[in-house]
N, C-alpha and C positions, 0 to 999 in steps of 0.2 A: 566623225560626227554620228551620234546615234540616230537611227531612223525612228521617226515618229510613228507610233502604232496607229493604224486606222481603226476608227470606231465602227462597230457593226451596228446597223440600225436595229432597234429593239424588236421590230416585228419579224426579223430574220433569225433571231436567236432561238436556240432550243429552249423549251419551257423549263422554268426553274421549279424544283420540287417545293411543295408548300411548306414542309417542315424546315427548309433552309432559309426562309424569309420571314420577317416580322409580319404579323397580321395587321396590316394597315389598309385603309380604304385606298385602293389604287386602281388606276385604269391604264392599261398598256397603250403604246403608241398606235398599234394596229387597231385596237378597239376604238380608240378616239377618232382615228381617221375614218373608219367605216361609219361610225355614228354621225360624224360631221357631214360626210358625203350624202348619206341618206336624208338627213334633215335639210340639207341644201336643196336637193332635188324635190323634196316634199313641199318646201316653201315656194319653189319656182312654179310648180304645176298644179298645186292643190286648188280645186274649185274651178278649173278651166275646161270642164267637159270630159266626156269619156275618152275621146281620142288621145288627148294629152295625158289623162290619168293613166291610161294603159301604157303610154310611152314612159311615164314615171315608173311604173312597176318594172318594166324591162330595164331601164337605165339604172335605177337604184340598185337592182340586184347585180347588174354587170359592173357596177362601180367598185365592187370588192374583188374582182377577178384577179388582178395582178398581185395584190397582197396575199390572197389565198394561195396562189400558185407558189409564192416564195416560202410560205409556211409548209406546204405539202411537198415541195420538190425534193427535200432531203430524205424523204421516206420512200422514194421511188427509185427504180433502176435508172441508170443514165439514159438508156434508150427511151424509156417511158417519159422521163423528164423532158427530153428533147422534143418528143412528139407532142406532149401536152403544151409545151412552150410554143411550138409552132402554131398549134391551133389557137392558142390565146393571142398570139401575134396577129393572126388573121382577124380575130374578133375585135381587135383594137385598131384596125386600119381605118384611115380617114374616109368619111362619107362626104363627097363633094361632086358638084356638076363639072368642075374644072378638071381637065386631064392632067396627069402628073407631068412634071418637067421631063423633057426628052433626055434620055441617057441615064436617068437615075435608077431605073429598074423598080421604082416605087409602084405599088398596086393600090388603087383606090376603088371605091364603089359609089354608084350614083344614089343608092337608097340604103337605108338600114336593113331592109328586107334582103336585098342582094348580098350585103355583107354577112348577115346572120346565116343565110343559106350556105355561103362559102365556109363559114366557121363551123357550122353543124357537120358538114362533110368531113372536116378535119377531126373534130371531136369524135365523130362516129368511128373513124378509122382507129383512133386510140382505144375506144371502148371495145371494138371487135378484136384488136390485136393483142391487148394486154389483159383485159378482163380484170377481175378482182377489185381491189381498192382503187386502182388507177382508173379502171373502166367505170367504176361508180362515180368518180369525180368527173370523168369525161361526160357521162350521162347527165350529170347535174348541169354542166355547161350547155349541153344540147338543149335541155329544157328551158334554161333561162334565155337562150338565143331564140327559141321558138316563140317566146312571148311577143316578139316583134311582128309575127305574121300568122301564127296559128295558136291562138290563145287557148282554145279548148284542149288541144293536144298537149300543150305545155302544162296546163293545170293538171291534166290526168297523169302526166309523167312526174310532175313535182309531188303529187299526192302519193304515188308509189314510192318515190325516193325518200319522202318524209318519214316513212315507216322504219327506215334504217337507223341504226344507232351511229354515234360518232358525228364528225364535223359535217359530212355530206348530208346526213339526215337533218341536222340542225339548220343548215343553210337552206335546204329545200323546204323545210317547214316554215321558215321565215318568209321565203319567196311566195309560198302558197298563201300564207296569211295576208301578205300584201295584195295578192291577186283577189282574194275574197273581199278584202276591204274595198278595193277599187270597184268590185262588182256589187257593192252594198250588201254583201252577205256578212253582216256585222257579227252575228252570233258565232258563225263559223270562224271568223277572223279572231274574235276575242278568245275563243277556246284554244286556238293554236298559240296565240301570243301568251296566254296564261301558262300553257305547257312549257313554252320556251323560258318564261320567267322563273319557272320552278327548277330549271336545270342549274346545278351547282356552278359549273364552269362553261357556260356557252361560249362559242367562238365570237359571238356578237356581244357587245357590252350590255349589261343588264339595263342601264339607263336608256339605251336605244330601244330595247324591247318594251320596257315599261312605258316609255313615252308614246310608242305606237299604240299600246293597249289603252292608255289614258285618252288618246284621241278617239278611239272606238267608243269608249264610255261616254265621251262628250256627244258623239253622234247618236248614241242611244238615250240621251237625256239623263244619264246617270251621273249627274254633276258631282255629287258627294264622292263617289268612287273615283272620278277623274281627278278631283282636287287632292284626294289622299295620295294618289300615285304621283301626281306632279309635285306635291309637297315632299314626298319621300325622296324623289330624285334630287330636288334642289337642296333639301336639308342635309342629305347624306353628302352631297358634293361640297356644300359649304363647310362641312366639318372634316373633310378628308385631309389626311397627312401623308407626306412621302416617307421614305424609309428613315430619313433623318429627323422626322417629326415636324417638318415645316409644312405650312399650309399650302395646299395645291390649288391653283387657279381653277375656277369652275369651267367646265366645258361649255361649248355652245348649246348642247342639248340641255344641260342643267340650267343655264341662264334662261333658255326658252321655257323650261318648266317653271322656273321662278316667275317669269312674266305671266304665265298662265294662272298661277296661284293669285298673283296680284289682280288679275282680271276677274277671276271667279270668286275669290274670297280674300279681299284686301286685308282683313284683320289677321287672318292666318299667315299671310305673306310676311307680316312684321316679325314673325319668329325666325325667318331666314335671313341670316347676316352673311354677306359675301366676305370671304377671307381677304385680309389686307396683304398686299404684295410684300414679300420679304427680301426682294432683290435690292442690293445696295445701290444708292443713287449714283449715277454716272458710271456704273459698272459696265462690263462688256456684255454683249448679247449672249444669250444661252448658247453654249456649245463652242464659244470662242476661247 
């Protein structure tokens, strides 16, 4: 009996060259996941005071850690991969007041600060040992973990890292923009989000960046600019097609953008028509 081939998750695959694929409006699984995570955390903590807002900035940035590691790890040496993976494992350990079950060897922390400090120690070892691109990535994780307890130092470090080109610089700039937005430094945040939106192929989805920028415009009472961005996100998503030309369901971010247009400009919202599902009735779930 022939063995069934295992499917490789889209976010773990090597990037496909642009000339080898049709130019369709498309969002990969990694981008979709990252955008969804950030919007979930934004909805949960927004408007609940600075303490929770700062927690949002730290948690939203760290929400992408595991996915980023799987994208990066093929480009590093095995030793660097192992070290970076160990540090990430520490940063993901459970925070709880309850002791771990006896005999499991599980390590837990009582506070996010305690866990972040332990993770930083591991990431710093990676940065000191390997340097180069791997060290740069480790320094990014150091900065994002510092958001939990030393915000000023974290922002300073992210500011330096954001000047770099490539994925680390992009992610650092996004984290820095979030931090500025949380500190109500709206002009600084808008500038960084605008720079990210201008990048041809950012590691973060364009709709995630533009949604964040639109929210800044709202806070600045630039309603028209906010509506245009929300509309662009929703309209583009409503017209997106996959490689076979089928309609693609709107992401949660796009649906939220559509809701914002309906709130701020109901007439303009009528121009956005969500795609109808093309799935056959009674068919098997996707991937079955």
